[in-house]
Backbone bond lengths (Angstrom), bond angles and torsions (degrees), N, CA, C in turn:
res aa  C-N    CA-C-N  psi(-1)  N-CA   C-N-CA  omega(-1)  CA-C   N-CA-C  phi
1 M - - - 1.459 - - 1.527 109.18 -
2 A 1.343 116.89 133.28 1.457 121.39 178.73 1.516 109.83 -66.82
3 L 1.338 116.07 154.82 1.456 120.67 -177.16 1.518 110.43 -60.97
4 Q 1.329 117.40 -40.16 1.469 120.15 179.63 1.523 111.21 -63.29
5 D 1.351 116.62 -41.12 1.454 120.29 178.63 1.523 110.81 -64.78
6 F 1.331 115.29 -37.69 1.460 120.41 179.16 1.522 110.17 -62.19
7 E 1.328 116.59 -45.64 1.465 120.86 179.50 1.521 110.08 -59.25
8 A 1.323 116.38 -45.26 1.459 120.45 -177.07 1.520 111.17 -64.96
9 S 1.336 116.34 -40.60 1.455 119.61 -177.95 1.518 111.28 -66.70
10 L 1.321 117.98 -41.39 1.460 119.97 -179.50 1.516 111.80 -70.36
11 L 1.313 116.89 -34.19 1.464 119.36 176.19 1.521 109.63 -64.26
12 S 1.336 115.64 -40.66 1.460 120.08 178.15 1.519 110.81 -64.43
13 V 1.331 116.49 -42.73 1.464 120.73 179.41 1.513 110.48 -62.93
14 S 1.329 116.68 -40.57 1.466 120.09 -179.77 1.523 110.37 -60.75
15 R 1.315 117.21 -39.28 1.464 120.22 178.64 1.516 110.13 -67.79
16 D 1.346 116.02 -38.31 1.454 119.32 178.40 1.513 111.14 -61.71
17 H 1.343 117.65 -31.16 1.446 121.69 179.06 1.535 111.75 -82.23
18 A 1.327 116.77 2.36 1.468 121.66 179.34 1.522 112.01 61.90
19 H 1.330 115.96 34.49 1.457 120.66 176.41 1.531 107.75 -122.53
20 P 1.318 119.12 81.80 1.460 120.60 -178.31 1.515 110.50 -59.49
21 M 1.339 115.86 140.12 1.451 118.76 179.95 1.513 109.95 -144.28
22 K 1.308 115.42 151.71 1.446 121.49 178.23 1.513 109.54 -66.96
23 K 1.311 117.03 131.90 1.456 120.96 -175.28 1.524 111.55 -64.54
24 I 1.331 114.48 135.39 1.463 121.63 176.32 1.520 107.97 -103.77
25 T 1.306 116.33 130.82 1.456 121.29 178.98 1.523 109.47 -118.45
26 T 1.326 115.64 170.08 1.464 120.05 178.41 1.519 111.30 -64.92
27 E 1.317 117.24 -20.56 1.461 120.52 179.01 1.527 112.72 -86.58
28 T 1.322 117.31 -24.69 1.469 119.85 -172.48 1.525 114.91 -114.61
29 Y 1.345 118.57 -8.75 1.464 118.61 -170.64 1.525 113.09 -64.24
30 R 1.347 117.52 -25.58 1.474 118.97 179.22 1.535 111.82 -70.60
31 N 1.317 116.77 -14.70 1.469 119.98 178.77 1.525 112.29 -89.87
32 D 1.320 116.98 -6.58 1.456 119.95 -178.19 1.530 110.25 -71.05
33 K 1.325 116.63 147.06 1.464 120.73 -176.01 1.523 112.81 -65.57
34 Y 1.344 116.60 -22.60 1.462 118.71 179.87 1.534 112.90 -87.18
35 Y 1.316 117.15 -11.69 1.469 120.01 -176.64 1.523 112.95 -57.91
36 P 1.355 120.76 -52.57 1.472 119.11 -179.39 1.523 112.99 -61.98
37 K 1.318 117.38 -30.89 1.463 120.13 178.50 1.525 110.82 -69.07
38 V 1.335 116.14 -41.30 1.465 120.34 177.74 1.523 110.35 -65.56
39 V 1.320 116.76 -40.78 1.466 121.30 178.85 1.525 110.38 -60.59
40 R 1.319 117.29 -46.02 1.466 120.68 -179.40 1.528 111.23 -65.98
41 A 1.324 116.27 -38.63 1.465 119.45 179.21 1.526 110.66 -64.94
42 A 1.327 117.29 -46.08 1.465 121.04 179.33 1.524 110.80 -63.02
43 E 1.324 116.53 -39.79 1.464 120.83 179.11 1.527 110.93 -62.85
44 A 1.321 117.04 -42.57 1.466 120.86 179.51 1.522 111.32 -65.65
45 I 1.323 117.07 -39.77 1.463 120.97 179.99 1.526 110.63 -66.91
46 L 1.336 117.13 -44.30 1.459 121.22 -178.30 1.535 112.30 -72.50
47 A 1.329 117.09 -16.92 1.457 119.90 178.56 1.525 111.13 -68.95
48 T 1.322 116.70 -24.49 1.463 120.34 -178.35 1.520 113.22 -123.46
49 G 1.327 117.58 -1.49 1.455 120.13 -177.41 1.509 112.52 -149.01
50 E 1.327 115.36 -173.04 1.463 121.09 -175.81 1.522 112.82 -124.72
51 V 1.324 116.63 1.04 1.461 121.25 -176.69 1.521 109.47 -129.80
52 V 1.320 116.41 129.14 1.470 121.20 174.52 1.526 107.56 -107.76
53 A 1.313 115.61 117.38 1.461 121.31 178.57 1.522 108.97 -111.30
54 P 1.328 117.95 142.87 1.460 119.77 178.44 1.527 113.02 -53.51
55 I 1.325 117.27 -38.33 1.465 119.69 179.87 1.517 110.54 -60.96
56 D 1.346 117.29 -41.54 1.462 120.71 178.59 1.522 111.11 -61.90
57 V 1.325 115.98 -40.82 1.463 120.39 178.95 1.523 110.00 -63.36
58 F 1.324 116.62 -43.35 1.470 120.06 178.51 1.528 111.27 -61.42
59 V 1.329 116.67 -38.50 1.471 120.31 178.71 1.530 109.81 -65.53
60 H 1.346 117.01 -43.07 1.460 120.98 178.58 1.526 111.29 -62.29
61 L 1.327 116.14 -35.73 1.458 120.43 -178.98 1.525 111.81 -85.79
62 E 1.326 116.65 2.07 1.467 122.93 -179.55 1.522 112.08 61.50
63 V 1.318 115.01 28.52 1.458 120.40 172.20 1.528 109.19 -82.76
64 L 1.335 115.05 -25.40 1.458 123.12 176.66 1.520 108.85 -131.42
65 S 1.319 116.31 152.58 1.460 120.34 171.86 1.522 108.27 -104.48
66 K 1.327 116.46 152.87 1.464 119.88 177.93 1.524 110.76 -61.84
67 A 1.327 116.19 -35.34 1.466 119.78 179.96 1.524 111.00 -63.59
68 D 1.341 117.01 -41.71 1.463 120.17 179.10 1.526 111.34 -68.28
69 V 1.338 116.12 -37.26 1.464 119.38 177.61 1.529 109.75 -63.20
70 E 1.320 116.26 -42.97 1.463 119.96 179.79 1.523 111.03 -63.69
71 S 1.322 117.64 -40.79 1.465 120.98 177.26 1.520 110.73 -60.65
72 W 1.310 116.39 -40.87 1.475 120.95 177.53 1.521 110.42 -65.43
73 R 1.340 116.80 -43.58 1.463 120.22 -177.84 1.529 111.87 -63.33
74 F 1.342 116.98 -30.09 1.454 120.51 178.52 1.528 112.43 -89.98
75 G 1.337 116.92 5.55 1.458 120.40 175.71 1.502 115.09 81.75
76 R 1.342 117.11 12.49 1.461 119.77 -179.91 1.529 111.95 -84.29
77 V 1.321 116.78 -11.20 1.464 123.18 176.42 1.524 107.42 -120.89
78 P 1.328 119.13 126.98 1.471 121.24 -173.52 1.528 114.66 -63.08
79 Y 1.327 117.34 -35.18 1.463 120.70 178.02 1.532 108.00 -154.24
80 L 1.333 116.45 150.06 1.458 121.28 -170.56 1.520 112.91 -64.05
81 E 1.321 117.55 -36.58 1.472 120.37 -177.48 1.526 112.39 -59.69
82 R 1.296 116.93 -20.93 1.466 120.24 -179.03 1.527 111.50 -64.41
83 V 1.337 117.49 -28.43 1.470 120.26 -177.54 1.529 111.99 -110.19
84 I 1.337 117.39 7.92 1.462 120.38 176.44 1.526 109.70 -75.82
85 R 1.319 115.65 136.10 1.466 121.21 -179.34 1.524 109.18 -89.89
86 G 1.294 116.38 130.26 1.463 119.93 -179.45 1.513 111.36 98.86
87 S 1.316 115.45 -179.18 1.456 120.99 -176.94 1.516 111.31 -75.97
88 L 1.323 115.82 154.77 1.457 120.62 176.92 1.526 110.47 -73.12
89 G 1.325 116.63 -22.31 1.463 119.19 173.44 1.519 110.50 -63.32
90 K 1.322 116.20 -37.47 1.473 121.24 178.16 1.521 110.69 -64.44
91 T 1.331 117.34 -44.17 1.465 119.37 -179.32 1.519 111.16 -66.85
92 S 1.331 116.65 -37.67 1.468 119.36 176.93 1.524 110.33 -62.16
93 R 1.309 115.84 -39.18 1.463 121.36 178.97 1.527 110.42 -63.27
94 I 1.321 116.75 -44.69 1.459 121.49 179.33 1.526 110.90 -63.78
95 L 1.319 116.71 -40.50 1.466 120.31 178.49 1.520 111.27 -60.86
96 R 1.320 116.65 -41.82 1.467 120.39 -179.41 1.522 111.00 -67.24
97 I 1.328 115.89 -43.63 1.469 119.26 179.41 1.519 110.47 -64.58
98 L 1.330 117.12 -40.75 1.464 120.29 179.14 1.518 111.00 -61.19
99 R 1.320 117.12 -42.39 1.472 120.35 -179.93 1.529 110.33 -61.60
100 M 1.306 117.40 -42.90 1.465 120.89 -178.84 1.528 111.37 -70.08
101 H 1.335 116.53 -40.48 1.458 119.91 179.26 1.527 110.46 -66.94
102 A 1.324 117.55 -39.69 1.463 121.24 177.95 1.525 110.45 -61.54
103 H 1.313 116.15 -36.27 1.466 120.57 176.60 1.524 110.02 -63.48
104 D 1.329 117.07 -41.20 1.464 121.13 178.04 1.525 111.63 -63.35
105 L 1.327 116.57 -33.72 1.466 121.20 -178.73 1.529 112.60 -84.82
106 N 1.321 116.07 0.44 1.467 121.33 -179.73 1.527 111.36 63.51
107 L 1.335 116.37 32.63 1.455 120.08 175.55 1.527 109.09 -82.67
108 R 1.312 115.29 145.50 1.465 120.08 -176.58 1.521 110.55 -92.51
109 P 1.346 118.52 123.58 1.468 120.08 177.54 1.519 110.85 -70.65
110 S 1.307 116.20 140.79 1.467 121.52 179.36 1.516 108.71 -143.21
111 Q 1.330 116.58 117.66 1.456 120.59 179.94 1.528 109.87 -69.85
112 T 1.307 116.79 138.01 1.460 121.61 -173.15 1.517 110.92 -125.34
113 A 1.333 115.98 135.34 1.463 120.96 177.97 1.517 109.10 -92.55
114 Y 1.324 117.01 119.28 1.459 121.93 177.78 1.528 108.92 -98.63
115 V 1.322 116.81 124.58 1.462 120.99 178.38 1.524 109.37 -125.64
116 K 1.296 115.81 160.19 1.467 121.95 -175.82 1.524 111.63 -65.73
117 W 1.327 115.02 136.33 1.458 120.99 174.00 1.522 109.68 -81.24
118 G 1.351 115.77 165.53 1.451 121.20 174.12 1.511 113.00 92.04
119 K 1.327 115.88 -169.74 1.460 121.20 -176.86 1.524 110.99 -76.42
120 G 1.324 114.63 166.39 1.455 119.79 178.26 1.521 112.26 88.93
121 K 1.317 114.77 -173.44 1.456 121.39 -177.95 1.524 111.23 -63.72
122 R 1.333 116.33 134.68 1.461 120.87 -178.44 1.528 109.02 -87.43
123 T 1.315 114.30 77.33 1.458 120.90 -175.80 1.529 111.12 -77.62
124 P 1.325 117.47 149.59 1.469 120.73 177.55 1.520 110.83 -62.13
125 L 1.325 116.10 143.19 1.458 121.55 178.30 1.522 110.59 -94.91
126 R 1.316 115.28 150.78 1.462 120.62 -179.32 1.516 109.40 -108.46
127 F 1.323 115.78 139.39 1.457 121.54 178.77 1.521 111.91 -92.94
128 S 1.328 116.93 -45.49 1.465 120.93 -170.75 1.519 111.80 -105.01
129 K 1.329 114.90 157.92 1.461 120.75 178.39 1.518 110.44 -66.42
130 T 1.329 116.33 -38.41 1.461 120.63 -176.06 1.518 113.27 -84.20
131 G 1.342 117.11 -21.31 1.463 119.86 -175.88 1.512 112.58 74.25
132 D 1.324 117.82 18.88 1.470 121.30 179.91 1.528 109.92 -56.88
133 P 1.338 118.32 124.70 1.468 121.51 -176.44 1.526 113.62 -57.39
134 N 1.339 117.36 -38.63 1.460 119.90 -179.29 1.529 111.40 -64.73
135 L 1.319 116.12 -42.06 1.456 119.76 -179.54 1.521 111.29 -72.51
136 E 1.321 117.37 -38.69 1.460 120.81 176.42 1.534 110.18 -59.34
137 E 1.319 115.45 -40.92 1.465 120.19 179.06 1.525 111.55 -66.27
138 A 1.326 116.83 -39.05 1.461 120.59 -179.58 1.530 111.47 -66.46
139 Y 1.322 117.33 -41.63 1.458 121.44 179.13 1.532 111.56 -65.22
140 S 1.319 116.93 -36.43 1.465 120.65 -171.82 1.527 113.71 -94.76
141 R 1.321 117.22 5.96 1.469 120.00 179.99 1.531 109.72 -87.17
142 H 1.338 115.65 118.58 1.463 121.57 175.45 1.521 109.79 -94.46
143 F 1.317 115.93 161.71 1.458 121.59 179.11 1.526 108.36 -124.90
144 L 1.329 115.80 121.05 1.449 122.16 -172.14 1.516 111.23 -107.61
145 K 1.334 115.85 144.71 1.462 119.98 173.43 1.522 109.40 -61.00
146 P 1.331 117.79 148.68 1.471 120.52 178.48 1.524 110.96 -54.88
147 G 1.335 115.77 133.83 1.458 120.20 178.01 1.504 114.17 92.81
148 L 1.339 118.28 -14.20 1.459 121.19 179.35 1.517 108.79 -86.70
149 T 1.328 117.11 127.83 1.456 120.94 179.00 1.510 109.30 -91.07
150 S 1.330 115.78 158.21 1.463 120.74 -179.75 1.519 111.61 -80.63
151 K 1.339 116.95 -4.73 1.462 120.62 179.48 1.519 109.05 -110.00
152 K 1.303 115.38 66.53 1.445 121.64 -179.43 1.523 109.82 -72.07
153 R 1.366 116.68 127.85 1.451 120.56 -174.25 1.516 112.45 -102.29
154 R 1.324 114.25 168.19 1.445 120.32 171.93 1.525 108.77 -67.80
155 P 1.338 117.71 169.17 1.457 119.81 177.03 1.518 112.65 -56.17
156 S 1.354 117.24 -31.62 1.462 120.87 -179.19 1.518 112.42 -79.42
157 E 1.344 116.84 -4.53 1.463 123.40 -178.00 1.523 112.18 66.08
158 Q 1.324 118.01 16.05 1.451 121.00 177.57 1.519 109.28 -96.66
159 P 1.339 118.02 129.62 1.463 119.47 -179.57 1.515 111.55 -68.40
160 A 1.323 116.64 151.79 1.453 120.68 176.95 1.513 109.53 -71.65
161 L 1.331 116.64 156.17 1.442 120.37 175.81 1.511 109.61 -67.87
162 E 1.317 115.89 157.07 1.460 120.32 -178.12 1.511 110.54 -57.42
163 G 1.339 115.20 129.40 1.444 120.35 178.29 1.509 114.66 83.95
164 E 1.352 118.00 2.01 1.450 120.55 -179.97 1.509 110.71 -99.77
165 A 1.298 115.97 157.04 1.459 121.56 175.19 1.508 108.43 -100.21
166 S 1.332 117.21 128.75 1.445 120.34 178.79 1.511 110.27 -75.37
167 P 1.344 117.91 139.06 1.457 119.24 175.52 1.506 109.72 -68.39
168 A 1.329 117.47 157.78 1.455 120.99 -179.23 1.517 110.26 -63.06
169 A 1.311 117.50 143.50 1.456 121.80 -179.60 1.508 110.86 -67.47
170 E 1.328 117.06 -27.72 1.447 121.90 178.33 1.517 108.05 -154.33
171 P 1.349 118.51 164.04 1.461 119.82 -174.41 1.513 114.41 -52.66
172 N 1.334 118.52 -35.01 1.461 120.96 -177.36 1.527 112.05 -107.70
173 A 1.341 116.90 29.38 1.466 120.27 -178.14 1.518 109.75 -58.51
174 S 1.325 116.08 145.05 1.458 119.77 -176.14 1.510 112.67 -86.65
175 A 1.338 117.26 -17.86 1.455 118.89 -176.46 1.512 110.88 -151.25
176 L 1.333 114.29 152.73 1.456 122.11 173.61 1.514 106.70 -114.50
177 E 1.325 117.59 153.99 1.453 120.96 177.90 1.513 109.77 -109.45
178 E 1.327 115.95 132.73 1.447 121.42 173.32 1.513 107.88 -124.55
179 H 1.346 116.38 155.21 1.455 121.64 179.99 1.519 109.53 -119.42
180 T 1.315 116.40 132.18 1.454 120.89 179.20 1.515 109.31 -85.54
181 E 1.334 115.61 166.77 1.461 119.62 -179.59 1.528 111.84 -67.83
182 R 1.325 116.48 -14.22 1.466 119.69 176.85 1.525 112.42 -91.71
183 G 1.325 116.64 2.38 1.455 120.47 175.83 1.513 114.42 92.41
184 A 1.325 118.11 0.72 1.462 120.30 179.76 1.521 110.26 -78.89
185 S 1.318 116.37 151.81 1.454 121.40 176.70 1.515 109.44 -97.22
186 E 1.320 115.78 143.55 1.453 121.28 178.62 1.510 109.27 -128.21
187 L 1.336 116.52 126.50 1.460 121.03 173.36 1.523 107.86 -92.19
188 V 1.318 116.01 118.26 1.458 121.81 -179.74 1.516 108.53 -102.15
189 S 1.307 116.56 122.20 1.453 119.72 -179.76 1.519 110.90 -60.48
190 A 1.333 115.79 130.88 1.464 119.66 179.42 1.519 111.87 -67.48
191 T 1.328 117.30 -18.09 1.468 118.51 178.11 1.517 110.79 -68.71
192 L 1.346 116.47 -20.04 1.452 120.49 177.66 1.520 111.38 -90.52
193 A 1.323 117.18 -10.88 1.454 122.71 174.60 1.517 106.73 -128.86
194 P 1.328 118.63 83.58 1.459 122.26 -176.41 1.522 112.20 -53.21
195 N 1.331 115.94 152.60 1.453 120.73 -176.44 1.523 112.50 -54.18
196 D 1.331 117.31 -35.30 1.454 118.90 -178.56 1.526 112.80 -77.84
197 Q 1.350 117.15 0.84 1.458 120.59 177.21 1.519 112.88 -119.25
198 L 1.338 117.15 1.31 1.463 120.34 -177.14 1.518 111.61 -61.64
199 W 1.334 116.62 -30.09 1.463 119.99 -179.77 1.523 111.69 -56.37
200 F 1.330 116.82 -34.84 1.462 119.65 -176.36 1.524 111.53 -65.56
201 H 1.338 117.28 -30.49 1.458 120.94 -175.37 1.524 112.53 -89.43
202 H 1.342 116.75 -0.23 1.455 119.78 178.33 1.529 109.39 -71.78
203 P 1.352 118.86 140.17 1.472 121.69 -177.59 1.529 113.17 -53.28
204 E 1.339 117.92 -39.66 1.471 120.35 -179.09 1.527 110.90 -62.99
205 M 1.343 116.26 -43.21 1.461 119.08 179.63 1.521 111.49 -67.11
206 L 1.336 117.54 -40.92 1.457 120.40 178.54 1.525 110.55 -61.13
207 A 1.342 116.85 -37.90 1.466 121.00 178.69 1.528 110.49 -66.81
208 R 1.342 116.75 -39.65 1.468 120.43 179.39 1.531 110.79 -66.26
209 V 1.332 116.38 -39.66 1.464 119.96 177.99 1.530 109.93 -63.44
210 A 1.344 116.35 -41.85 1.467 120.43 179.70 1.526 110.85 -62.36
211 R 1.357 116.88 -41.19 1.464 119.88 178.76 1.528 111.26 -64.64
212 A 1.347 115.34 -41.29 1.467 119.52 179.98 1.527 111.02 -63.30
213 E 1.325 116.73 -42.46 1.464 120.13 -179.92 1.518 110.97 -65.49
214 Q 1.336 116.24 -34.89 1.462 120.12 177.50 1.527 110.67 -65.71
215 E 1.335 115.83 -40.89 1.458 119.93 178.80 1.529 111.23 -65.23
216 F 1.321 117.09 -39.06 1.464 120.33 176.18 1.528 110.19 -61.64
217 A 1.351 115.42 -43.90 1.461 119.94 -178.88 1.528 111.33 -62.63
218 E 1.332 117.39 -31.34 1.465 121.77 -178.87 1.520 112.22 -88.74
219 G 1.328 117.15 1.75 1.462 120.63 177.68 1.510 114.44 80.87
220 R 1.321 116.73 12.16 1.470 120.12 -179.56 1.522 109.32 -90.89
221 S 1.327 115.74 75.72 1.454 120.87 -179.36 1.524 109.23 -147.23
222 T 1.317 116.53 160.46 1.450 122.29 179.01 1.521 109.19 -121.82
223 R 1.314 116.90 127.60 1.463 121.37 -178.70 1.525 110.32 -93.53
224 T 1.312 116.15 139.94 1.461 121.82 173.76 1.519 108.51 -124.40
225 K 1.337 115.61 152.96 1.459 119.98 -175.65 1.523 113.59 -102.50
226 T 1.325 116.32 -22.09 1.465 119.20 -177.64 1.516 110.27 -132.66
227 P 1.340 117.94 159.22 1.473 120.72 176.45 1.519 112.51 -57.68
228 D 1.354 116.97 -35.30 1.467 119.72 179.72 1.520 111.13 -65.99
229 E 1.329 116.04 -40.30 1.462 119.36 177.66 1.526 110.64 -64.75
230 A 1.329 116.30 -40.22 1.468 120.03 179.21 1.522 110.70 -63.81
231 Q 1.352 117.12 -42.71 1.454 120.55 179.73 1.525 111.00 -65.11
232 A 1.343 116.69 -40.06 1.465 120.40 178.71 1.526 110.95 -62.89
233 L 1.336 115.83 -39.49 1.464 119.70 178.16 1.526 110.74 -64.22
234 L 1.338 116.14 -43.83 1.465 119.50 179.24 1.523 110.93 -62.72
235 D 1.333 116.89 -40.59 1.463 119.98 179.57 1.522 111.28 -63.57
236 S 1.336 115.87 -39.09 1.459 118.71 179.62 1.523 111.62 -67.75
237 L 1.321 116.14 -35.74 1.475 120.32 178.07 1.521 110.26 -67.01
238 K 1.340 116.22 -39.60 1.462 119.70 177.81 1.526 111.11 -63.36
239 Q 1.330 117.44 -41.71 1.464 120.74 178.54 1.520 111.03 -64.24
240 R 1.344 114.94 -36.42 1.469 119.66 -178.77 1.520 111.65 -67.38
241 T 1.351 115.92 -35.48 1.468 120.13 -179.40 1.520 112.12 -91.79
242 G 1.331 117.22 -4.64 1.458 120.37 178.32 1.502 114.18 78.31
243 R 1.319 117.88 23.03 1.473 121.31 179.86 1.516 111.26 -96.35
């Protein structure tokens, strides 16, 4: 989409949200009060990574919390705008400024498919209350450093299985790759999956969680009433498995 078309679409979306806003143009956007904040957020993200995502910018600007983003990613929130702090006119403004600033930085736009994390069908996630295609596209557009492809691989260069989350290429990797059931690749910002939580998104762990939930559903579980009883049960299980 051309930059002019992008501006027009977001202005239209802002009106649809009943949040009138002063038009931002390529000549005036640097004078907007949110411009320096967007610049600082993008600079901080690029200092440790190679992908700038609107969600990351919102988190840096404290328009979103990581906890709310995670709830949305797991499907516990119907659409992202429900947990955004402030007016939707403000977020539309930030999206427009980010697009223009990314153009100045020579970052490459890359459309990204967001799907639900966790077990079950990996259904597409919704950003806006209305589901407006232009706004959905604006929220899901990432900006990549020159030379970075949207199909980032594991160190072994082997793609992840469909529906699996790739482990980080290195401890401080800036992005993870996920694959949707339609075959699209998704770059997931590592800032939304902290290093101490990456284990949960590993295919082996997801499979173990699925097995445990199945056992609970079938009634194959043991209840304990106190922490000591729970610890004793765990110790007995470890002895049984030889761990």
